[in-house]
N, C-alpha and C positions, 0 to 999 in steps of 0.2 A: 471430523473437523471440529476444532474448538472455536467457539464464538466468544467474542468479548462484547459485553454490553456497556455502552457509554451513553448515559442519558437515554434518549430515545433511539440512538443509532446502534446498529449491529454491524460489526466488521469482523473479518476473519483474521487470524494471526498471521496468515501468509501474505498479507497485502504488500509487504516489503519485497517478498520474492516475486510477486507478480510485476511490480514496478521494475525490478531489476531485469526480469525476462523481457519486458517491453523495450527497455533500453538496449538489450542485446539484439533484439529483433530489428530495432532501428539501425544499429550498426551494420547489420548484414544486408539490409535492403538496398537495392540499387535504384529504387524509385524515391526521389526526394519527398514527394507528397506522402507516400506511405510511411517513410521514416519520420516525417514531421508529425503524422498522426500518432505513431507509437510514442514519440517523445511527449506529445501533448497529453496522452492518456497517463503516462508515467508521472508527469508533473501534477495531474489531477489527483492521482493516488497519493503522491507526496504531500500535497496540500491537505488531503483528507487525514493522513497520518498526523500531521502537525496540528490540525484543528481538533481532532478527536483524542489526542493524547494516547496513541497506541504505545505498547511496550517498546522500550529501547532495544537496540540490537542485543544487549546482554540478557534480555528476557525478563528484566525487572518491571513489574507493573507499578504505575503511579498509584498512590493510595485511593484515588477516586474511581478506579476501575475494578469492577467485580468480574471475576472469571467464572464462567459457567460451562458445563459440558452438555 
């Protein structure tokens, strides 16, 4: 797993995939409360991505991000 260090925050490169999976789970759930929970978690991850400047979908890193293995 590759980690991206942004300031004091550490996030994984697959955060977008996790958010997408949560949205897929929300679509398949027959329980509205469970679906809402999945959507809320996906929205939290999206906000985290926006706040921390994770790489864009094309894989390019903003200059302020240092990638470490």
